[in-house]
N, C-alpha and C positions, 0 to 999 in steps of 0.2 A: 504493500500500500504506500509506503514512504517513497518507493521507486516511482510509483505513478505520479506522486506529487512532484518529485524532482524532474520528471520528464516534461512536466507542464511549465517549468520555469522559463520565462522569457529572457532574451538576451539583455534587455534594458532594465530589468528589475534589479534594484540596488541590493547590496548585501544586507543593509539594515531592514529593508522591507521584507526581504525573504527570511531573515532571521526571526522576525516577529511571527511570520506565518509558521515557520518550523516549530517555534516554541508552543504555539497553540495546537499544532498537529500532535506534538508529543504529549500534550496535556489531555486533549479531547478525543483523538482518534481511537484509542483503545476502547473508550466508552461507546463511540459510534459503531465500531466493529462488533462489539459485544451485543449491542442492541439489535443490529442488523441480523446477526446470527440467531438471536432469540426469536425474532419475528419470522425470518425466512429460512432458517436452518443452514446447513453446510452444503457445499457443492460448487462445482466450477462456475455455474451461472451466477450464483450469489457472489462469488469472488470477483467475477468479471464486472458485475454491476457496482460492486464496492470500489474497484479500481477506477472505473469510469467516474464515479461520484467524487473520489478524491481528486482526480484531475480537474473536475468542475470547480471544486473548492479552490484549488490553486489558481485557476484562471480567473475566478471571480475576485479573489483577494487582490490579485495584481491589477485588476480593473477598477478597484475601489479608489476613490479620490483621496487626496491627502487630507482635506478637511474631515472626511468621514473616518479616516484612520486615526486622526487626532481625537475625534469624538469617541472612537473605540477605547482608546487609552483612558480618557476621562471617565467613561462609564464603568470601565473595569475598576477604577480607583474609587468610584462612588456608586456601587451597584444598587443602592436604595434611593436613587435620585427622585423617584416617583412618589416617595412617602413623606416629603416635606410638608410643613404647614402652608407653604406657599404654592404647592402643587394644585393646579386647577385645570380640569378638562372641559372642553367644549366639543359639541358634535353638531354637524350640519350636512345638508345636501348641497353640493356646490351649485347646481343649477337652480335650486329653489331659493337658496339664501343669498346667493351672489350673482348667479347667471353664468359665470365662467371662471376659470382659474385666474385669468388676468384680472377680472373684476374683484375676485377674492383678495388678491394681493393689495388692492387699494383699500381694503377694510382691515388690514393688519393692525392699524392704529387703534381701531375700536377693540380688537381682540386684546391688545395690550392694556387698554383702558380697563377692561374687565379683569385683567390679571391672569389670562390664560397662559399655561405652560405646556399645554397638550391640546392638539386639535385633531379630532377624528373626522375625516371626510368620508361620508357614506359612499357606498359602491359607486365608482366612477370609471370603471373599465368598459370597454366595448361590450355590448350586450344586445340581445335581440330587440327589434323594434316592438312597440306595444308593451305587452306584459312581459317584464323580465324579472319578476319578483323583486322589484325595487332595485335592480342592478345585481342581484345575487345569482343571476345566471350569466356567468362570465364567458364571453366569446373569445377574448384574448386578454391575458394578464400583462401583455406588453404594449397595449394600446389603450389610450384614454378615449372615452366617449367623445367623438369629434365635435359634438354639440357644445362641449364645455372647454375643449382645448386639446393639447397634445401631451405626450409623455415628456418632451423637453420642457414644456411649461410647468408640468408637475414637479420636475426636478428643480426648476428655478424657484418655484414656490417653496419647496422644501428647504432650499438654501436660505431664502429670505426669512422664513419662519425660524430657522435655526439661529440666524443672526439676531433675532428678536426674542430668543429664549423660549421658543415654542416648538415642542416635538410634534412631528407629523405622524398621524395614525391612519392606516388604511386597513380594509378588510382583506384577509387572505382566505378566499373561499376555496377551500381545498378538499371538501367532501365531494364536490361535483363540478362539472362544467355545464355550459349550455350545449344544446344539441347543434349549435352553429360553430362551436370550437373546432379548430382544424383537426384535433384528435378525433372528435366525434364524426366529422365529415369523412375522414379516412376510414374510420370503422364502418360507416355506411357504404363506402365505396368497395368494401370487401377486403381491406388490408387486415390480415390476421394479427399483425403486431398491435395495431391500434384497437382492433375489436377486443383484444385482451386488456385494454385500458379500462373497460367498463364491464359491468355484470350483465352479459348478454346470454340468454338461454334459448334453445331452438323451439321450445314448446312450454306449456304451463306446468310441467311436472315439478321442476325445482321452484319456480315462483310460488306455486301453491304450498309447497312444503315450507318455504320461508315465511309465508304470510300467516301460517298457523300461530306464530309466536311474536311477530312484529306488530307494532301499533300503526294505525293510520294517522298521518300527520296533517295532510291537507285534503280532507274528504270532499270539499267543495270543488277541487280540481279533478281528482280521480280517486277511485276506490283502491285500497291496498297500497303496495309499494312498487308495483311494476306497471309499465305501460308498453303498448306494442312498439316493437323496434321497426321503424319505417324503412326497411331495406328492400321493399318490393317496387314494382313499377307504379307510375302515377295512376291514381284512380280517376273517376269521372270529374271530380272537383279539382283535378290537377295536383293534388297533394300525394306524396308517396304512400303506398300501402305497405302492409307488413306481410312477410312470408310465413308468419306464425311465430316468429321470434319475439322475445320480450326483453326489455332492459330495465334495470333497477332505477327507479326515480322516487326517492324518499319524499321529496317535496313536490314541485310541479312537474308536469309531464315533459317539459323542455329542459329539466335539470337532471342530468344523468350522473348517477353516483360512480365515482372512480373506484377501480378495483385495486386496493392497496395490498391484496394478496400477490400482486405482480410487483417485484422489486423495481422494475423499470418505471412504474408509476411514481414510486417514491423519488427516484432520481430525477425524473422529469419535473415533479413539483418542487423539489429542492432547487432546481435551476430557476424556476419562476420566482421563488421566494428570494433568492439571492439577487436576481435582477432588480426586484423592487427595493431591496436593501441598498443597492448601489445607486438608486435614484434619490436616496436620502430619506427613505422611510425609517422612522425610529421605532414604531410599535406596530406589530401585526396582530390584528384581531382574528384569532383562529376560529373561524366560523364553523358551527355545527360539529364541534369536536367529538361529541358523544357518538356520532354515527359512522365514523370513518372505517370501522372494522366490522365485518359480517361473519357470523358463524351460525350454521343451521341449528335449529332447536333453541335459540336464545332470542332475546329481544333485539339483538344487534345494536345495543346501545351501551356505551361505557364499558366495553369489554377490555380485558387487560392489554390487548395489543394496541388499542387506541392510545393508551398511556405510553406504551413503548415507542410508538411511532412519533408521538409528540416529543418525547425525550430525544429521539434520534434527530428530529428537525432542530431541536434546541442545540444539540451537539454540532450540527451543521453550521448554525449561526455563531456559536462560540468559536469556531475555527475561522470562518470567512467574513463574519460581520458581527463582532461581539457587542457592538452598541445596541443591537436590536433586542427588543423585549417582546415577549408573547403575552397576549391577553386572551384568556379562554372565554368562550361563549358556550356555556353548558346550562341550558334551562331544564334541569333534571332534579331528582330528589336531592335535598340539601347534603346528604351524606356523600352523594356522587360528585356534587360541585366541588367540594373541598379536595377531592382526590386529584384534581387537575392542577392544583396550586402548589408549586415548589420552585426553588431556584433552578432546578434541572428540568422543569417541564414548562409551565406557564407562570411567569413571575407575578402577573396581576390577573385578576379575574372579575368579571361582573358579579355583583351581589344581588341576584334576582330575589332571594328570600327577603332581604331587608326592604327592597322596593315594594314587593307585594304586601308585606305586613304593615308598611306605612299606610298604604291605602286601606287595608283591612281595619287598621286602628281608627282612621278617620270616619269610615262608614259605620263602625259599631260603637264608636266613642269608648272603646275598650282597648288598651294598649298591652294587654298581658301577653299575647302571642309575640309581639315585637320585643317586649322586654325579655321574654324567654329566649328568643333567638339571639339577642345581644349577649345574654349570659352564657348560652350553650354553644352557639355556632359562629361566633365572631372571631375567635382566636385563629391565627394563621401562623405558618412556619416563618422563622426569621428570613429576611430577604424577599418577602412577598407582600402584597397589599391587595385589599379590595378596591374595586372601582364601584363606588357607591353612587346611586342615581335615583332620581324621583320617577323618571320614566325614560324610555328609550324611543328609537325610531319605530320599534316593533309594538306588539301587543303586550298586555299584562296577563300572565298566566299565574294561577294561584298555586305556587310551587311549595307551600309549606308541607311539612311532614304530617301525615295523618296521626301518627303516634304522639307527636308533640301537642296537637290539638286535643287529643283524647285525655292527656294528662290534666288539661284545664277544663275538662267536662264539655268540650266542643265537639260536635259531630262534624267531621271534616267534609263529608259529602254535602250535608245540609248547609254548612257554612259557605262552601263554594257556590252552591246554587243561590244563596242569599247575595253574595258579592256580585255574581253575574247579573242578578236582577237589579241590585242597587245601582250599579255603575252604568246601566243603560236606561235608568229612569223607569224601571218597571216595579219599583218598590215604593209604597206610600211615603211621602216626605223626603224622597231622595233629592240631594242637591246636585248630583252628578249628571253629566250629559255625554256619556260615552256611547260607543257604537259596538255591537257584537262583531266578533271576528271568528270565522270557522265555527259557527254555531252548529253542533252536531246533535240533532234530536235523537239519533239512535243510541249514542253513548252518553249524552248529557254534557259532553265537553263543550266549553266555550271559553274564549278569551276576549279581552276588552281593548278597544282602540280609543284613543282620545289624547288631547294635549293636557298638560298639567292644569291649566286654568279651567278648561271645560270639565275635567273630572272633579276639580275642587269646588265648583259651584259658581265660577265667574260668569259662565254662559247663562246660567239660570238666574243670575242676579241675586244670589244668596249673600246675605250680609257678612257671613264668615269666610267668604271665598279667599280674599287676599291673605288673611291670617293663616288659613290652611295652607296656601301656597308657600308662605314663608316658613311655617312650621315644618313642612315636608323637607324643604331645602336645609333648614337648620339641623335636622337629623343627619342628612348625608354629609353636611359640612363639618359635623362635630364627632362623628363616630370613627374617624381615622381613614387611612388609605387615600385614594385619589377621588375626589368628588367630581361628578360629571354633570354639566348643564347642556340641555338641548337648546341650541341658540334660538332665540325668539321667546322662550319661556320666561326669560328674565324681564320681559315687558308684557307678560300675560297674554300671549297669543292664544286664540280660540281655535276650535276645530275648523278645518277648511273643507266644508262639504262640497264645494265646487271642484275640489281635486278629484272627486269620484267621477266627474264628467269628462276628465281628460282621457285621451286614448290609452287603453291598457289598464286603467285603474278601476273600472266599474266593479269588478269582482273582488277587490281587495280593500276592505274598509280601513286598513292601516294608513291609507293615504290621507285620511282626515287629520291624523296627527303628524303629518309631514308638510306643514303649510309653506306657502311661498313667503318670502321676506315680508314681514308685517310693517311696511314703511310708516303707516300712520302711527302705530304704537311706538315705534322707535322715535318718531318725531315728538311724541308726547312724554318720553321717558323722564324728562326733567321737570314736568308739570305735576306737582303733588296733588292737584285736584282730579287727576285722571287715574283710572285703574292701572294703566301702564306705569304712571309715575309712582304710584304707591307700591306696586310690586318691585319696580326697579330700585327705589330708595331703600326699601326694606332688605332686598337682597344685597345691595351694595354694602350696607352696614354689616351684614353677616360676613361677606367676603373680606372686607377690610379688617374686621375683627379677627377672623381666622388667620389672616396673614401675619398678625402680630401676636399670635398665641401659640408658642411652640409646643405647649402641652397637647395640641390637636394634631401634631405630626405622628407618624407611625400608626400602629394598630392596637396598642395596648389599651384595654378598656376594662374597668372594674364596675360590676353592676351595683346599683343602689336601689333598695326597695323603698319606694315612697309610700307604701301601704295604701294605695288607691289605684284601682284598675285603670282609671283615666290618665294617670300620671306615669310617664316613662322617664326613668332617671338612670344616669350612669356617671361614672367618674373617669377623667382622663389624666392619669398621673404624669408628672414631668419634673423638670429641674430648672432652677435658675442659679445665679452665681452664689446664692446663700444656702441652697440646699433643695429639699423636696418641695414640690408644689402639687396642686391638683386643681382641675377645673371640674366643677359639678354642673352637669347639664340636666335640666328638668323641662319636659314639654307636657302640655295639657291637651289631650285630644278631644276633650269634652266641649260641649256647646255652652257651658256655663263655668264660672270660676271654680277652682278646686284648690284645696290647701294641703300643705305638708305640715303635719303636727310638730310642735316644738320637741316632743319626745323623740320623734324620728330623726331630728337634726341634732340631738343632744350631744352626739360625739364629735360635732363639728365646732369650729370657732363661732363666737357670737356674731362676728361681722365678716363679710366677704366682699371682694371687689366685684361689682357688677360690670362685666365686660361689654355688654350690649348697651345698657342705659347710662353707664358711667357712674362714678361715685361709689359709695359704700352701701351695702344692704345689710340690715340687721337680721340675723336668723334666730335670735333668742326667743322671739314670740312666734316662730313658725314662718312659713313661706306661702303666700297666696299668689296663684297665677290666674290671669283672666282667661276667658274662653280662648282656646287655641294659642295660649301664651307660651313663651319660650324664655328661659333664663340660662345664661352661661356665667357661672360664679367661680372666681378664683379664690381658693382658700389659702390662708397664710401658711407658709412653710413651717413656722415654728409651732404650729398647732397640730401638726401631723405626726403620727407615729412612724 
């Protein structure tokens, strides 16, 4: 393997650059080889693929720019750069929020004003016209959607963001490609090499066997997990027909799952990953990580090989692009989510449980499930962090564990039915105006689409809406890790129902929570008499306070029982130059004031610094929070044990 790397050295590569590569090969290649053999076994073909992969790593490293190699060294020296109290993420669709990559560069000043250090651009690669699952059906990983720009423009944007202290994040959609990808087209043309890139079967025998144990993900698009493989002649409508073959499509019928049982697929995708890394991408959101390995007789989700493959991709980056960080996207049981998070797999991960339970708390006015999750499921390995968020580009699924709910006397199935009804305004007194997504009457499954403001009551004109928006963000900003804002939510953008009338969107209700740039709301953001101004001012206070509160860095969180189901409380320990400190956070999810009794606070100092309101707050007589109120209190170091 080392010989394969040496053979790829270019004449113009300096000894210094090559020595850095050799050092990383010595450190990481044994891990990569071991992982490869665990997944693919031994044999000449496996050795050949490994040798080709090592040559790719050498070629990619030598093509990496000097600024990116400098960043590699900086990130290796500070591997937890994403856990600072100053770390703040933003997410947007380029076309909807800015129009183009060039126009987005003109708004970098606003991103700096917000304090962003991390910017996630939603899928922006070439994809099928019309419905492309929001860009998650990739036709080329090396071409940007021409409607928003070019790959050269993306690289230029990455460089300018880096100069402004903002890391670039893109989706690495590695479970599947679109049926228009060159690999898929070659498979359709009869190329056996590329047919083996996908799960293609000549009849229904194996698909039927797999579908006995796998779940249906997008029933509105197609039943089961397989669709006809269109390798036959054109039919009367001009579209290709099937010869009776079937191809695995976990999600939409135009998204074909890659066959990672074929080591050539791993090598090919590693090449696409390193190409993006060399354009200046800092973080790769590893899409649909739970689905990448299949085994007959299982759910084909979160199998051990999925973790081994992620670790192997991680080793690839540690050799050829060590500045790159992986973010896992696993909307599965909480016990499975945590399994993807480690320095050797995915360093950061979405926290879907916290997101779902914030909304559950606001709907029920009961924070016990959220408090339980913070106590039991918040801790992470050193060198990793949660990406905490109020809502994403996607839908909300109620991913809490049934057994956790049962401990609190909550029937999980009934609770999910209630939440689905509440958030689509089918429950009396609901303030939410969400939209159902993939409502499956057969299974009872449903998820919720909607912007933060519409889900929190702003669309309905509810008096508590702005405070709910701020409460939700206060939780994600104070529980540690890397908080993420969906751009536009900071000015209270509402559901965009007109988006469903755009081509390719009618059957996907998630487009209501992917609005176009809310220009009027941004224009009003400094006007305190407007909803946009109230949301923006409240959020700006939270953001500015977080940046000067080092206790909010990292992941460490200590539960605090406020002895009231409506109050969620926790402590964030830290240090200053004089010794130990802690910040006590308390939020009230109820629609009326609630109090923490003096006896509950008796182990704390009589006075605390109020980080949000300023000044000192006395705790000797207890603590009263208004409806949807939030407090961040710093406790004096000399009063802590």
